[in-house]
C-alpha positions in Angstrom: -7.2 25.3 9.0 -8.6 23.1 11.8 -9.5 20.4 9.3 -6.1 19.9 7.7 -4.4 18.4 10.7 -3.5 18.9 14.3 0.0 20.0 13.4 -1.1 22.5 10.8 -3.8 23.9 13.1 -1.4 24.4 16.0 1.2 25.8 13.7 -1.2 28.3 12.1 -2.2 29.6 15.6 1.4 29.9 16.7 2.3 31.6 13.5 -0.4 34.3 13.8 0.6 34.9 17.4 4.3 35.2 16.4 3.3 37.7 13.7 1.5 39.9 16.3 4.5 39.7 18.7 6.9 40.6 16.0 4.9 43.6 15.1 4.3 44.8 18.6 8.0 44.4 19.5 9.1 46.1 16.3 11.2 43.2 15.3 10.1 43.6 11.7 11.2 47.3 11.5 14.9 46.8 10.9 16.9 45.8 7.9 15.7 43.3 5.4 18.2 40.7 6.5 17.4 41.3 10.2 13.7 40.9 9.5 14.3 37.7 7.5 16.3 36.3 10.5 13.5 37.0 13.0 10.9 35.6 10.5 13.0 32.4 10.4 13.2 32.2 14.2 9.5 32.6 14.6 8.6 30.6 11.5 10.5 27.5 12.5 9.5 28.1 16.1 5.9 27.6 15.2 6.4 24.4 13.3 8.7 23.0 16.0 6.1 23.7 18.7 3.5 21.9 16.6 5.9 18.9 16.2 6.8 18.6 19.8 3.2 18.9 21.0 1.8 16.5 18.3 1.9 13.2 20.2 0.5 14.6 23.5 -2.3 16.5 21.7 -3.0 13.5 19.5 -3.6 11.3 22.6 -5.8 13.8 24.2 -7.9 14.8 21.2 -8.5 11.2 20.1 -8.9 9.7 23.6 -6.2 7.1 22.8 -5.6 4.6 25.5 -2.0 3.3 25.5 -1.3 -0.4 25.7 1.3 -0.5 28.5 1.2 -4.3 29.0 -0.9 -6.4 26.6 -3.8 -7.9 28.5 -5.6 -9.9 25.8 -5.0 -11.7 22.5 -5.8 -8.6 20.4 -3.4 -6.4 22.3 -0.7 -9.0 22.2 -1.1 -9.3 18.4 -1.0 -5.5 18.0 2.1 -5.3 20.1 3.9 -8.1 18.3 2.9 -6.7 14.8 4.1 -3.2 15.5 7.3 -4.5 17.2 8.1 -6.6 14.1 7.4 -3.9 11.6 9.5 -1.4 13.7 12.4 -3.8 13.8 12.3 -4.4 10.1 12.1 -0.6 9.5 15.1 0.1 11.8 13.2 2.4 14.2 12.5 2.3 17.9 9.4 0.6 19.3 6.5 3.1 19.1 3.9 3.6 21.8 0.8 1.7 20.8 -2.7 2.8 21.5 -6.4 2.2 20.7 -9.1 4.9 20.4 -12.8 4.3 20.5 -14.5 5.0 17.2 -16.9 2.9 15.0 -15.1 4.1 11.9 -11.9 2.3 10.8 -8.8 4.5 10.9 -5.3 4.7 12.4 -2.6 7.3 12.8 1.1 7.7 13.6 2.8 10.8 15.0 5.7 11.9 17.1 8.8 14.2 16.9 11.3 11.3 16.8 11.5 8.1 14.8 12.3 6.3 18.0 9.7 8.0 20.2 6.6 7.8 18.0 2.9 6.8 18.6 0.9 4.4 16.5 -2.8 4.2 17.3 -5.8 2.3 15.8 -9.5 2.7 16.1 -11.8 0.0 17.5 -13.7 0.2 14.2 -10.5 -0.9 12.4 -10.0 -3.8 14.7 -13.6 -4.9 14.6 -14.2 -4.6 10.9 -10.9 -5.5 9.1 -9.3 -8.9 8.8 -6.0 -9.1 10.7 -3.8 -9.2 7.5 -5.4 -5.9 6.4 -5.0 -4.4 9.9 -1.3 -5.5 9.7 -1.1 -3.6 6.4 -2.5 -0.5 8.0 -0.1 -0.8 10.9 2.8 -1.2 8.4 1.6 1.9 6.5 1.8 3.9 9.8 5.2 2.5 10.6 6.2 3.6 7.1 5.3 7.2 7.9 7.5 7.0 11.0 10.4 5.3 9.2 10.2 7.8 6.3 10.6 10.7 8.8 7.4 12.3 7.4 6.8 14.4 10.5 10.3 15.8 10.5 10.1 16.6 6.8 6.7 18.2 7.2 8.1 20.3 10.0 11.0 21.5 7.8 8.6 22.3 4.9 6.3 24.1 7.3 9.1 26.1 8.9 10.3 27.3 5.5 6.9 28.3 4.3 6.2 30.0 7.7 9.4 32.0 7.3 8.5 33.3 3.9 4.8 33.9 4.9 6.0 36.2 7.7 8.7 37.8 5.5 6.7 38.5 2.4 3.6 39.6 4.3 5.7 42.4 5.8 7.3 43.3 2.5 3.8 43.6 1.0 2.5 45.6 3.9 5.5 47.9 3.8 4.8 48.7 0.2 1.2 49.6 1.0 1.9 51.5 4.2 4.7 53.4 2.5 2.2 55.0 0.2 0.5 56.7 3.2 1.5 60.3 3.8 0.4 60.1 7.5 3.1 58.3 9.5 0.8 57.3 12.3 -1.8 56.0 9.9 0.9 54.3 7.9 2.1 52.3 10.9 -1.4 51.2 11.9 -2.1 50.3 8.3 1.2 48.4 8.1 0.4 46.2 11.1 -3.2 45.5 10.1 -2.2 44.8 6.5 0.7 42.6 7.5 -1.7 40.4 9.5 -4.1 40.2 6.6 -1.4 39.2 4.2 0.0 36.8 6.7 -3.4 34.9 6.8 -3.7 35.0 3.0 -0.1 33.8 2.3 -0.5 31.2 5.1 -3.5 29.7 3.3 -1.6 29.7 0.0 1.5 28.1 1.6 -0.6 25.4 3.2 -1.3 24.1 -0.4 2.4 23.3 -0.6 2.3 21.5 2.7 -0.8 19.6 1.6 0.9 18.5 -1.6 3.7 16.9 0.5 1.0 15.3 2.7 -0.6 13.7 -0.3 2.8 12.5 -1.7 3.8 10.9 1.7 0.7 8.7 1.6 1.9 7.0 -1.6 5.3 6.3 0.1 3.6 5.0 3.2 1.4 2.7 1.1 4.5 1.4 -0.6 6.1 0.7 2.8 2.9 -1.0 4.0 3.0 -3.3 0.9 6.7 -4.1 1.4 6.3 -4.9 5.1 3.2 -7.1 4.4 1.9 -7.7 0.9 0.7 -5.5 -1.9 -2.6 -7.4 -2.0 -3.3 -6.8 1.7 -2.5 -3.1 1.5 -4.7 -2.6 -1.5 -7.6 -4.6 0.1 -7.3 -2.5 3.2 -7.5 0.7 1.1 -10.5 -0.7 -0.8 -12.3 -1.5 2.4 -11.7 2.1 3.7 -13.8 3.3 0.8 -17.0 1.8 2.4 -18.4 3.4 5.5 -19.2 1.2 8.5 -23.0 0.3 8.3 -23.6 1.3 11.9 -22.7 4.9 11.1 -21.1 7.1 13.6 -18.6 9.9 13.5 -15.4 9.9 11.6 -12.6 7.9 13.3 -10.5 10.9 14.0 -11.3 14.4 15.3 -11.1 17.0 12.5 -7.9 18.2 14.0 -6.3 14.8 13.4 -7.6 14.1 9.9 -4.2 14.7 8.3 -2.6 11.9 10.4 -5.1 9.1 9.6 -4.6 6.5 6.9 -7.6 8.1 5.1 -9.6 11.3 5.3 -12.9 12.4 3.7 -12.7 16.0 5.0 -11.3 17.9 2.0 -10.6 17.5 -1.6 -8.4 19.1 -4.3 -5.4 21.3 -3.4 -6.3 21.3 0.3 -6.7 17.5 0.6 -4.4 15.8 3.1 -4.8 12.5 1.3 -5.0 11.4 -2.3 -8.2 9.7 -3.5 -8.2 6.1 -2.4 -8.7 4.9 -6.0 -5.5 6.6 -7.0 -3.6 5.0 -4.1 -4.9 1.5 -5.0 -4.0 2.0 -8.6 -0.5 3.0 -7.7 -0.1 -0.1 -5.6 -1.5 -2.4 -8.3 0.7 -0.8 -11.0 3.9 -1.3 -8.8 3.5 -5.1 -8.9 
């Protein structure tokens, strides 16, 4: 789970801890409706904790340095570009940062449209023309303006709730077959944690589906704020690794937030294939 994004990793850890606490406190031993209520409290709690910590943890894990006051031409250009896109999108001015990496990438995160963070890598600034960097910045502003983090939190909260709830329903059915009450209770708790991990993995496929869909919408926003050609060229350039090599632009825990990711494929991919995204942009012209 560490490879599908900082928010998902934090959420998964909180969810597992929540499940253990629920079991130890006996909060899942009451009526079905009562159990569903506590599952919702803990389920949404996990996703909300992930959301509120996302910006702080993103800064720390990527080593992002914020631009408080632009000190050179590049920083002034970044500041003015983000400011212009934010105004056109009707959101508050995000914090702007740069993180050191040879690979081109960028990310946006934050719990509030008006209190977000947009960060770019040194590899993006050094290897992309400015009109393509503008398209990438507009893409990230699109994520913020679309409220993707909030929507992702709601989807995660709902899936968390049902992961907690159905894992205990399944465990109850298995433990109920035990004739020994003490062994049945031990079996119930262990089985509920196993089902929780399994259902959590399956539920993450739903979250990843949304993550892939949001990239198409952000690409469209990037094209609308700049040009379709610039957005498509930026995605095309992302397909080619930087000749100097080096690690990926983002830590594994932040791969879901970047404009591209090469970590996973298929149902657990955070991003659609770049060729599919480029084709969608070209077809929309």
